[in-house]
Biopython code that builds the backbone (N, CA, C, O; Angstrom):
import numpy as np
from Bio.PDB.StructureBuilder import StructureBuilder

atoms = [
    (1, "MET", "N", (41.389, -55.139, -151.390)),
    (1, "MET", "CA", (40.211, -55.881, -151.749)),
    (1, "MET", "C", (40.479, -57.359, -151.508)),
    (1, "MET", "O", (41.570, -57.853, -151.796)),
    (2, "ALA", "N", (39.513, -58.044, -150.995)),
    (2, "ALA", "CA", (39.622, -59.474, -150.719)),
    (2, "ALA", "C", (38.800, -60.267, -151.730)),
    (2, "ALA", "O", (37.918, -59.717, -152.391)),
    (3, "SER", "N", (39.091, -61.555, -151.848)),
    (3, "SER", "CA", (38.376, -62.426, -152.775)),
    (3, "SER", "C", (37.913, -63.684, -152.058)),
    (3, "SER", "O", (38.542, -64.140, -151.103)),
    (4, "ILE", "N", (36.814, -64.230, -152.530)),
    (4, "ILE", "CA", (36.307, -65.517, -152.057)),
    (4, "ILE", "C", (36.183, -66.420, -153.274)),
    (4, "ILE", "O", (35.660, -65.999, -154.305)),
    (5, "VAL", "N", (36.656, -67.656, -153.168)),
    (5, "VAL", "CA", (36.573, -68.601, -154.277)),
    (5, "VAL", "C", (35.603, -69.705, -153.889)),
    (5, "VAL", "O", (35.757, -70.334, -152.843)),
    (6, "LEU", "N", (34.603, -69.941, -154.731)),
    (6, "LEU", "CA", (33.652, -71.022, -154.523)),
    (6, "LEU", "C", (33.883, -72.075, -155.592)),
    (6, "LEU", "O", (34.042, -71.738, -156.765)),
    (7, "SER", "N", (33.905, -73.335, -155.211)),
    (7, "SER", "CA", (33.984, -74.429, -156.178)),
    (7, "SER", "C", (32.627, -75.105, -156.211)),
    (7, "SER", "O", (32.110, -75.524, -155.175)),
    (8, "VAL", "N", (32.047, -75.213, -157.401)),
    (8, "VAL", "CA", (30.688, -75.721, -157.542)),
    (8, "VAL", "C", (30.694, -76.927, -158.466)),
    (8, "VAL", "O", (31.233, -76.868, -159.572)),
    (9, "GLU", "N", (30.092, -78.024, -158.008)),
    (9, "GLU", "CA", (30.008, -79.225, -158.836)),
    (9, "GLU", "C", (28.936, -79.096, -159.907)),
    (9, "GLU", "O", (29.140, -79.513, -161.047)),
    (10, "ASP", "N", (27.791, -78.518, -159.545)),
    (10, "ASP", "CA", (26.652, -78.403, -160.465)),
    (10, "ASP", "C", (26.724, -77.063, -161.189)),
    (10, "ASP", "O", (26.373, -76.030, -160.620)),
    (11, "GLU", "N", (27.181, -77.077, -162.451)),
    (11, "GLU", "CA", (27.325, -75.841, -163.215)),
    (11, "GLU", "C", (25.981, -75.180, -163.492)),
    (11, "GLU", "O", (25.942, -74.000, -163.839)),
    (12, "GLY", "N", (24.892, -75.903, -163.348)),
    (12, "GLY", "CA", (23.563, -75.337, -163.532)),
    (12, "GLY", "C", (23.228, -74.291, -162.486)),
    (12, "GLY", "O", (22.329, -73.473, -162.684)),
    (13, "MET", "N", (23.944, -74.313, -161.378)),
    (13, "MET", "CA", (23.708, -73.355, -160.293)),
    (13, "MET", "C", (24.485, -72.053, -160.481)),
    (13, "MET", "O", (24.268, -71.099, -159.733)),
    (14, "LEU", "N", (25.376, -71.993, -161.453)),
    (14, "LEU", "CA", (26.254, -70.832, -161.590)),
    (14, "LEU", "C", (25.503, -69.524, -161.766)),
    (14, "LEU", "O", (25.856, -68.524, -161.141)),
    (15, "THR", "N", (24.479, -69.509, -162.599)),
    (15, "THR", "CA", (23.728, -68.275, -162.846)),
    (15, "THR", "C", (23.057, -67.787, -161.571)),
    (15, "THR", "O", (23.098, -66.598, -161.254)),
    (16, "GLN", "N", (22.439, -68.709, -160.842)),
    (16, "GLN", "CA", (21.763, -68.338, -159.594)),
    (16, "GLN", "C", (22.758, -67.861, -158.551)),
    (16, "GLN", "O", (22.502, -66.876, -157.857)),
    (17, "LEU", "N", (23.894, -68.547, -158.431)),
    (17, "LEU", "CA", (24.901, -68.135, -157.458)),
    (17, "LEU", "C", (25.483, -66.767, -157.803)),
    (17, "LEU", "O", (25.719, -65.946, -156.916)),
    (18, "LYS", "N", (25.711, -66.529, -159.078)),
    (18, "LYS", "CA", (26.252, -65.248, -159.518)),
    (18, "LYS", "C", (25.289, -64.114, -159.161)),
    (18, "LYS", "O", (25.713, -63.083, -158.639)),
    (19, "LYS", "N", (24.009, -64.298, -159.437)),
    (19, "LYS", "CA", (23.000, -63.283, -159.109)),
    (19, "LYS", "C", (22.928, -63.049, -157.601)),
    (19, "LYS", "O", (22.832, -61.909, -157.148)),
    (20, "ALA", "N", (22.975, -64.128, -156.831)),
    (20, "ALA", "CA", (22.899, -64.005, -155.378)),
    (20, "ALA", "C", (24.107, -63.241, -154.836)),
    (20, "ALA", "O", (23.961, -62.397, -153.953)),
    (21, "CYS", "N", (25.273, -63.527, -155.349)),
    (21, "CYS", "CA", (26.492, -62.840, -154.890)),
    (21, "CYS", "C", (26.464, -61.361, -155.253)),
    (21, "CYS", "O", (26.941, -60.526, -154.484)),
    (22, "GLN", "N", (25.914, -61.033, -156.409)),
    (22, "GLN", "CA", (25.842, -59.641, -156.844)),
    (22, "GLN", "C", (24.910, -58.825, -155.956)),
    (22, "GLN", "O", (25.042, -57.603, -155.885)),
    (23, "MET", "N", (23.973, -59.479, -155.280)),
    (23, "MET", "CA", (23.034, -58.779, -154.413)),
    (23, "MET", "C", (23.653, -58.429, -153.057)),
    (23, "MET", "O", (23.102, -57.612, -152.320)),
    (24, "LEU", "N", (24.780, -59.033, -152.726)),
    (24, "LEU", "CA", (25.419, -58.774, -151.433)),
    (24, "LEU", "C", (26.064, -57.398, -151.414)),
    (24, "LEU", "O", (26.726, -56.998, -152.372)),
    (25, "LYS", "N", (25.869, -56.683, -150.324)),
    (25, "LYS", "CA", (26.438, -55.347, -150.168)),
    (25, "LYS", "C", (27.967, -55.438, -150.161)),
    (25, "LYS", "O", (28.547, -56.266, -149.458)),
    (26, "GLY", "N", (28.602, -54.584, -150.946)),
    (26, "GLY", "CA", (30.060, -54.533, -150.980)),
    (26, "GLY", "C", (30.699, -55.377, -152.067)),
    (26, "GLY", "O", (31.903, -55.262, -152.300)),
    (27, "VAL", "N", (29.924, -56.230, -152.744)),
    (27, "VAL", "CA", (30.473, -57.048, -153.831)),
    (27, "VAL", "C", (30.622, -56.161, -155.063)),
    (27, "VAL", "O", (29.647, -55.587, -155.548)),
    (28, "VAL", "N", (31.861, -56.053, -155.568)),
    (28, "VAL", "CA", (32.105, -55.182, -156.717)),
    (28, "VAL", "C", (32.126, -55.935, -158.041)),
    (28, "VAL", "O", (31.866, -55.337, -159.086)),
    (29, "SER", "N", (32.426, -57.219, -158.024)),
    (29, "SER", "CA", (32.398, -57.993, -159.259)),
    (29, "SER", "C", (32.259, -59.475, -158.941)),
    (29, "SER", "O", (32.661, -59.947, -157.878)),
    (30, "VAL", "N", (31.676, -60.192, -159.900)),
    (30, "VAL", "CA", (31.527, -61.645, -159.790)),
    (30, "VAL", "C", (31.962, -62.234, -161.126)),
    (30, "VAL", "O", (31.435, -61.856, -162.172)),
    (31, "ARG", "N", (32.923, -63.158, -161.095)),
    (31, "ARG", "CA", (33.424, -63.813, -162.304)),
    (31, "ARG", "C", (33.191, -65.303, -162.214)),
    (31, "ARG", "O", (33.324, -65.900, -161.145)),
    (32, "VAL", "N", (32.846, -65.898, -163.331)),
    (32, "VAL", "CA", (32.703, -67.352, -163.412)),
    (32, "VAL", "C", (33.842, -67.872, -164.270)),
    (32, "VAL", "O", (34.002, -67.464, -165.420)),
    (33, "ILE", "N", (34.635, -68.780, -163.701)),
    (33, "ILE", "CA", (35.742, -69.410, -164.412)),
    (33, "ILE", "C", (35.424, -70.902, -164.464)),
    (33, "ILE", "O", (35.507, -71.597, -163.451)),
    (34, "LYS", "N", (35.065, -71.379, -165.632)),
    (34, "LYS", "CA", (34.664, -72.786, -165.740)),
    (34, "LYS", "C", (35.848, -73.741, -165.716)),
    (34, "LYS", "O", (35.697, -74.890, -165.300)),
    (35, "ASP", "N", (37.022, -73.295, -166.153)),
    (35, "ASP", "CA", (38.213, -74.143, -166.146)),
    (35, "ASP", "C", (39.396, -73.344, -165.596)),
    (35, "ASP", "O", (40.098, -72.684, -166.360)),
    (36, "PRO", "N", (39.628, -73.395, -164.264)),
    (36, "PRO", "CA", (40.697, -72.609, -163.663)),
    (36, "PRO", "C", (42.075, -72.889, -164.256)),
    (36, "PRO", "O", (42.936, -72.009, -164.245)),
    (37, "ALA", "N", (42.297, -74.081, -164.768)),
    (37, "ALA", "CA", (43.595, -74.409, -165.363)),
    (37, "ALA", "C", (43.862, -73.528, -166.576)),
    (37, "ALA", "O", (44.992, -73.084, -166.778)),
    (38, "LYS", "N", (42.841, -73.269, -167.382)),
    (38, "LYS", "CA", (42.998, -72.409, -168.551)),
    (38, "LYS", "C", (43.199, -70.951, -168.136)),
    (38, "LYS", "O", (43.906, -70.209, -168.818)),
    (39, "GLU", "N", (42.589, -70.536, -167.032)),
    (39, "GLU", "CA", (42.693, -69.167, -166.560)),
    (39, "GLU", "C", (44.142, -68.816, -166.214)),
    (39, "GLU", "O", (44.563, -67.676, -166.409)),
    (40, "ASN", "N", (44.900, -69.774, -165.708)),
    (40, "ASN", "CA", (46.276, -69.538, -165.292)),
    (40, "ASN", "C", (47.298, -70.044, -166.303)),
    (40, "ASN", "O", (48.467, -70.223, -165.962)),
    (41, "ASP", "N", (46.873, -70.273, -167.530)),
    (41, "ASP", "CA", (47.753, -70.805, -168.568)),
    (41, "ASP", "C", (48.634, -69.691, -169.116)),
    (41, "ASP", "O", (48.166, -68.844, -169.876)),
    (42, "ILE", "N", (49.912, -69.689, -168.732)),
    (42, "ILE", "CA", (50.831, -68.629, -169.133)),
    (42, "ILE", "C", (51.043, -68.589, -170.637)),
    (42, "ILE", "O", (51.384, -67.541, -171.185)),
    (43, "THR", "N", (50.847, -69.709, -171.310)),
    (43, "THR", "CA", (51.083, -69.742, -172.760)),
    (43, "THR", "C", (50.039, -68.921, -173.526)),
    (43, "THR", "O", (50.200, -68.697, -174.726)),
    (44, "LYS", "N", (48.992, -68.477, -172.868)),
    (44, "LYS", "CA", (47.958, -67.669, -173.516)),
    (44, "LYS", "C", (48.205, -66.167, -173.326)),
    (44, "LYS", "O", (47.447, -65.359, -173.861)),
    (45, "THR", "N", (49.231, -65.778, -172.590)),
    (45, "THR", "CA", (49.477, -64.365, -172.328)),
    (45, "THR", "C", (50.232, -63.711, -173.479)),
    (45, "THR", "O", (50.959, -64.372, -174.220)),
    (46, "ALA", "N", (50.048, -62.412, -173.614)),
    (46, "ALA", "CA", (50.721, -61.659, -174.677)),
    (46, "ALA", "C", (52.238, -61.686, -174.489)),
    (46, "ALA", "O", (52.984, -61.774, -175.465)),
    (47, "GLY", "N", (52.693, -61.610, -173.245)),
    (47, "GLY", "CA", (54.130, -61.628, -172.972)),
    (47, "GLY", "C", (54.787, -62.929, -173.407)),
    (47, "GLY", "O", (55.884, -62.924, -173.965)),
    (48, "TYR", "N", (54.114, -64.036, -173.149)),
    (48, "TYR", "CA", (54.636, -65.334, -173.561)),
    (48, "TYR", "C", (54.707, -65.421, -175.080)),
    (48, "TYR", "O", (55.705, -65.876, -175.639)),
    (49, "GLN", "N", (53.637, -64.979, -175.742)),
    (49, "GLN", "CA", (53.609, -65.018, -177.208)),
    (49, "GLN", "C", (54.719, -64.143, -177.791)),
    (49, "GLN", "O", (55.354, -64.521, -178.775)),
    (50, "GLU", "N", (54.956, -62.978, -177.188)),
    (50, "GLU", "CA", (56.026, -62.093, -177.653)),
    (50, "GLU", "C", (57.394, -62.759, -177.474)),
    (50, "GLU", "O", (58.252, -62.665, -178.352)),
    (51, "ALA", "N", (57.592, -63.425, -176.349)),
    (51, "ALA", "CA", (58.858, -64.119, -176.101)),
    (51, "ALA", "C", (59.077, -65.237, -177.118)),
    (51, "ALA", "O", (60.190, -65.421, -177.612)),
    (52, "MET", "N", (58.023, -65.977, -177.428)),
    (52, "MET", "CA", (58.144, -67.042, -178.416)),
    (52, "MET", "C", (58.441, -66.473, -179.809)),
    (52, "MET", "O", (59.189, -67.074, -180.581)),
    (53, "ASP", "N", (57.856, -65.314, -180.127)),
    (53, "ASP", "CA", (58.167, -64.647, -181.398)),
    (53, "ASP", "C", (59.636, -64.239, -181.440)),
    (53, "ASP", "O", (60.298, -64.392, -182.467)),
    (54, "ASP", "N", (60.145, -63.719, -180.318)),
    (54, "ASP", "CA", (61.560, -63.331, -180.253)),
    (54, "ASP", "C", (62.470, -64.531, -180.496)),
    (54, "ASP", "O", (63.448, -64.428, -181.236)),
    (55, "ILE", "N", (62.156, -65.656, -179.884)),
    (55, "ILE", "CA", (62.965, -66.868, -180.067)),
    (55, "ILE", "C", (62.902, -67.315, -181.527)),
    (55, "ILE", "O", (63.931, -67.610, -182.136)),
    (56, "ARG", "N", (61.692, -67.363, -182.084)),
    (56, "ARG", "CA", (61.505, -67.799, -183.465)),
    (56, "ARG", "C", (62.263, -66.905, -184.445)),
    (56, "ARG", "O", (62.828, -67.392, -185.425)),
    (57, "ASP", "N", (62.273, -65.596, -184.180)),
    (57, "ASP", "CA", (62.902, -64.638, -185.090)),
    (57, "ASP", "C", (64.378, -64.379, -184.770)),
    (57, "ASP", "O", (65.013, -63.534, -185.401)),
    (58, "GLY", "N", (64.918, -65.107, -183.794)),
    (58, "GLY", "CA", (66.338, -65.002, -183.493)),
    (58, "GLY", "C", (66.739, -63.786, -182.674)),
    (58, "GLY", "O", (67.917, -63.431, -182.638)),
    (59, "ARG", "N", (65.778, -63.140, -182.012)),
    (59, "ARG", "CA", (66.096, -61.974, -181.180)),
    (59, "ARG", "C", (66.399, -62.414, -179.756)),
    (59, "ARG", "O", (65.724, -62.011, -178.809)),
    (60, "VAL", "N", (67.430, -63.252, -179.620)),
    (60, "VAL", "CA", (67.855, -63.733, -178.304)),
    (60, "VAL", "C", (69.358, -63.525, -178.165)),
    (60, "VAL", "O", (70.091, -63.545, -179.154)),
    (61, "TYR", "N", (69.800, -63.328, -176.955)),
    (61, "TYR", "CA", (71.211, -63.105, -176.677)),
    (61, "TYR", "C", (71.632, -64.038, -175.555)),
    (61, "TYR", "O", (70.831, -64.399, -174.692)),
    (62, "HIS", "N", (72.901, -64.422, -175.581)),
    (62, "HIS", "CA", (73.414, -65.329, -174.567)),
    (62, "HIS", "C", (74.592, -64.671, -173.862)),
    (62, "HIS", "O", (75.421, -64.019, -174.496)),
    (63, "ALA", "N", (74.660, -64.845, -172.562)),
    (63, "ALA", "CA", (75.771, -64.309, -171.781)),
    (63, "ALA", "C", (76.323, -65.420, -170.904)),
    (63, "ALA", "O", (75.572, -66.255, -170.399)),
    (64, "ALA", "N", (77.619, -65.426, -170.730)),
    (64, "ALA", "CA", (78.266, -66.455, -169.914)),
    (64, "ALA", "C", (77.945, -66.266, -168.439)),
    (64, "ALA", "O", (77.837, -67.236, -167.689)),
    (65, "ASN", "N", (77.792, -65.003, -168.026)),
    (65, "ASN", "CA", (77.499, -64.687, -166.631)),
    (65, "ASN", "C", (76.956, -63.258, -166.565)),
    (65, "ASN", "O", (76.775, -62.614, -167.599)),
    (66, "ALA", "N", (76.698, -62.763, -165.353)),
    (66, "ALA", "CA", (76.132, -61.422, -165.192)),
    (66, "ALA", "C", (77.087, -60.350, -165.710)),
    (66, "ALA", "O", (76.655, -59.377, -166.329)),
    (67, "GLU", "N", (78.357, -60.524, -165.464)),
    (67, "GLU", "CA", (79.344, -59.539, -165.935)),
    (67, "GLU", "C", (79.324, -59.450, -167.467)),
    (67, "GLU", "O", (79.356, -58.357, -168.031)),
    (68, "ASP", "N", (79.272, -60.594, -168.122)),
    (68, "ASP", "CA", (79.209, -60.627, -169.579)),
    (68, "ASP", "C", (77.911, -59.981, -170.085)),
    (68, "ASP", "O", (77.917, -59.289, -171.103)),
    (69, "MET", "N", (76.812, -60.209, -169.379)),
    (69, "MET", "CA", (75.546, -59.626, -169.768)),
    (69, "MET", "C", (75.616, -58.098, -169.722)),
    (69, "MET", "O", (75.193, -57.428, -170.665)),
    (70, "PHE", "N", (76.150, -57.544, -168.623)),
    (70, "PHE", "CA", (76.251, -56.089, -168.510)),
    (70, "PHE", "C", (77.206, -55.527, -169.550)),
    (70, "PHE", "O", (76.990, -54.425, -170.055)),
    (71, "LYS", "N", (78.260, -56.269, -169.878)),
    (71, "LYS", "CA", (79.196, -55.839, -170.901)),
    (71, "LYS", "C", (78.496, -55.730, -172.258)),
    (71, "LYS", "O", (78.723, -54.785, -173.013)),
    (72, "GLN", "N", (77.629, -56.730, -172.555)),
    (72, "GLN", "CA", (76.892, -56.704, -173.821)),
    (72, "GLN", "C", (75.869, -55.564, -173.844)),
    (72, "GLN", "O", (75.668, -54.931, -174.880)),
    (73, "ILE", "N", (75.230, -55.307, -172.711)),
    (73, "ILE", "CA", (74.203, -54.276, -172.647)),
    (73, "ILE", "C", (74.819, -52.870, -172.700)),
    (73, "ILE", "O", (74.372, -52.017, -173.466)),
    (74, "LEU", "N", (75.846, -52.643, -171.881)),
    (74, "LEU", "CA", (76.411, -51.313, -171.736)),
    (74, "LEU", "C", (77.572, -51.025, -172.684)),
    (74, "LEU", "O", (77.982, -49.876, -172.849)),
    (75, "GLY", "N", (78.085, -52.058, -173.290)),
    (75, "GLY", "CA", (79.160, -51.867, -174.270)),
    (75, "GLY", "C", (80.550, -51.903, -173.709)),
    (75, "GLY", "O", (81.520, -51.752, -174.453)),
]
sb = StructureBuilder()
sb.init_structure("model")
sb.init_model(0)
sb.init_chain("A")
sb.init_seg("    ")
for serial, (resi, resn, name, xyz) in enumerate(atoms, 1):
    if name == "N":
        sb.init_residue(resn, " ", resi, " ")
    sb.init_atom(name, np.array(xyz, "f"), 0.0, 1.0, " ", f" {name:<3s}", serial, name[0])
structure = sb.get_structure()
């Protein structure tokens, strides 16, 4: 599946553009992202939040190198 990204200065046109795009044959979805920076903000993901919880709760391990890491994992 391919994607097309449109950047629009006049947000008042978004509803009309969305409807027009939905009428095109083969278009399966149309999304409006008003702030692309927020869309790609990794700090909002569940994985990031889980990692921060692990750090806060002390569930972190340190290894001097890869060999030390495997030694800690495998015993």
